[in-house]
C-alpha positions in Angstrom: -49.4 -14.3 -35.3 -47.5 -13.4 -38.5 -46.0 -10.3 -36.8 -44.6 -12.6 -34.0 -43.2 -15.0 -36.7 -41.6 -12.1 -38.5 -39.9 -10.8 -35.3 -38.6 -14.3 -34.5 -37.3 -14.6 -38.1 -35.5 -11.2 -37.8 -34.0 -12.3 -34.5 -32.9 -15.6 -36.0 -31.4 -13.8 -39.0 -29.5 -11.4 -36.8 -28.3 -14.3 -34.6 -27.2 -16.2 -37.8 -25.3 -13.1 -39.1 -23.6 -12.6 -35.8 -22.6 -16.2 -35.5 -21.0 -16.0 -38.9 -18.9 -13.1 -37.6 -17.8 -15.1 -34.6 -20.0 -13.2 -32.1 -21.8 -15.3 -29.5 -25.5 -14.3 -29.3 -26.9 -16.2 -26.3 -30.3 -14.9 -25.3 -30.1 -13.4 -21.8 -33.8 -13.2 -21.1 -36.9 -11.4 -22.1 -37.2 -7.6 -21.5 -39.7 -6.8 -18.7 -40.9 -3.7 -20.8 -41.0 -4.7 -24.5 -41.2 -8.5 -23.9 -38.6 -9.1 -26.6 -35.5 -11.3 -26.2 -32.4 -9.6 -24.8 -29.1 -10.2 -26.6 -26.2 -8.1 -25.5 -26.3 -5.8 -22.4 -28.9 -6.7 -19.9 -30.0 -5.1 -16.6 -31.5 -7.3 -13.9 -33.7 -5.5 -11.5 -37.0 -5.8 -9.7 -37.1 -9.5 -10.5 -37.0 -8.9 -14.3 -34.4 -8.5 -17.1 -34.4 -5.4 -19.2 -32.9 -3.9 -22.3 -30.8 -1.0 -20.8 -32.9 1.6 -22.8 -36.1 0.1 -21.4 -35.2 0.2 -17.7 -36.5 3.8 -17.1 -37.9 5.9 -14.3 -41.7 5.4 -14.0 -42.2 9.2 -13.7 -39.8 11.0 -16.1 -38.7 8.0 -18.3 -35.0 8.8 -17.8 -32.9 5.7 -18.5 -31.7 4.3 -15.1 -28.9 2.2 -16.4 -26.5 1.5 -13.6 -27.4 4.6 -11.6 -29.2 4.4 -8.2 -32.9 4.0 -8.2 -35.8 3.5 -5.8 -38.6 1.0 -6.0 -42.2 1.9 -5.1 -45.1 -0.5 -5.8 -42.9 -2.5 -8.1 -41.9 0.4 -10.3 -38.4 2.0 -10.6 -37.9 5.7 -9.9 -34.8 7.9 -10.3 -33.6 9.4 -7.1 -34.8 12.9 -7.9 -38.3 11.9 -8.8 -38.6 9.4 -5.9 -37.7 12.1 -3.3 -39.9 14.7 -5.1 -42.9 12.4 -5.1 -42.6 10.3 -1.9 -40.2 11.7 0.7 -41.6 13.5 3.7 -41.6 17.3 3.4 -40.0 19.7 5.9 -42.5 21.9 7.7 -40.1 24.9 7.4 -38.7 24.8 3.9 -41.1 22.3 2.2 -38.1 20.5 0.7 -37.9 16.7 0.7 -36.2 15.1 3.7 -33.5 12.8 2.5 -31.7 11.9 5.7 -32.5 12.5 9.4 -36.1 13.5 10.1 -37.7 15.0 13.2 -41.5 14.3 13.6 -43.0 16.8 16.1 -45.9 19.2 16.5 -47.8 17.6 13.7 -45.1 17.9 11.1 -41.8 16.6 9.8 -38.6 18.7 9.8 -35.0 18.7 8.7 -33.1 18.8 12.0 -31.5 22.1 11.0 -35.0 23.6 10.4 -36.6 22.5 13.7 -36.4 25.9 15.4 -37.8 27.5 18.6 -40.9 29.6 17.8 -39.7 32.1 20.4 -36.0 32.8 19.7 -35.4 30.9 16.4 -32.5 28.8 17.8 -32.2 25.2 16.5 -33.9 22.7 18.9 -31.6 19.8 19.6 -30.7 17.2 22.2 -31.9 19.4 25.1 -35.5 18.8 24.0 -38.4 21.2 23.5 -41.8 22.1 24.8 -45.0 22.2 22.8 -47.7 24.9 22.9 -50.4 24.7 20.2 -48.7 23.8 17.0 -45.3 25.4 18.0 -42.2 24.1 19.6 -40.1 26.2 22.1 -36.8 25.9 23.9 -37.1 25.6 27.7 -36.1 29.3 28.2 -38.7 30.7 25.8 -41.4 28.4 26.9 -41.1 29.3 30.5 -40.6 33.0 29.7 -43.8 33.1 27.7 -46.1 30.6 29.4 -45.0 29.7 33.0 -46.6 31.6 35.9 -44.5 34.5 37.1 -43.4 34.8 40.7 -45.1 37.5 42.8 -41.8 38.5 44.3 -39.2 38.6 41.4 -41.5 38.3 38.4 -39.5 35.5 36.8 -40.9 32.2 35.5 -41.7 29.6 38.1 -40.4 26.3 36.9 -40.3 24.1 40.1 -41.7 24.2 43.6 -43.7 27.2 44.5 -46.0 28.7 47.1 -49.5 29.8 46.2 -50.7 32.6 48.4 -52.2 36.1 48.2 -53.7 35.2 44.8 -50.2 34.7 43.3 -47.5 32.1 43.0 -44.1 32.6 44.5 -40.7 30.9 44.4 -40.2 29.4 47.8 -37.2 31.7 48.5 -39.2 34.8 47.3 -42.1 34.4 49.7 -40.7 36.5 52.5 -41.8 39.1 55.0 -42.3 42.4 53.3 -40.8 44.3 56.2 -37.7 42.3 57.2 -37.3 39.9 54.1 -37.1 36.9 56.4 -38.6 33.6 55.3 -41.6 32.1 57.0 -40.1 29.0 58.6 -43.2 27.6 60.2 -45.5 28.6 57.3 -47.4 31.2 59.4 -47.7 34.8 58.2 -50.1 37.7 58.4 -51.6 39.5 55.5 -51.7 43.3 55.7 -53.4 45.3 53.0 -52.9 42.6 50.4 -49.2 42.1 51.3 
């Protein structure tokens, strides 16, 4: 109790001295950190008033002053610490994601780091295909995983014919002798062809 009285006496003495010099010393609140009266500069943030030197980052204790800060669970954080501690991490570079974020294949990505597992090109507005925990552009996905045509050996991506234990593009399923299509769907197998 005596200590509290002493502090109030000191504050009163300072106020009295400043009043004599013509300086107005109106109390502007009580500091959210030290719980002492604030006379002079004040910071108002997070529903409290603070001495400027007491409004600090909850992680590194850097004075926040008038710089940008982020709030988490009622505590202030400088930008750098907030992003380091709480921002999602990129699955490619492990860096914090500060702006646009892609969530895909069980991870988060900077858009410039969301790449095709086959060719390494950036995956964008054209979409992507998933296989396991990897993302692929359309070309690489079909080249690697789509069934191949029994006639031209390229990926089958649309309608196909299943015959002779293989899949065929509709325009590749033709007579081996004359290369004519089978219009009525009837054909004869000869020695596996």
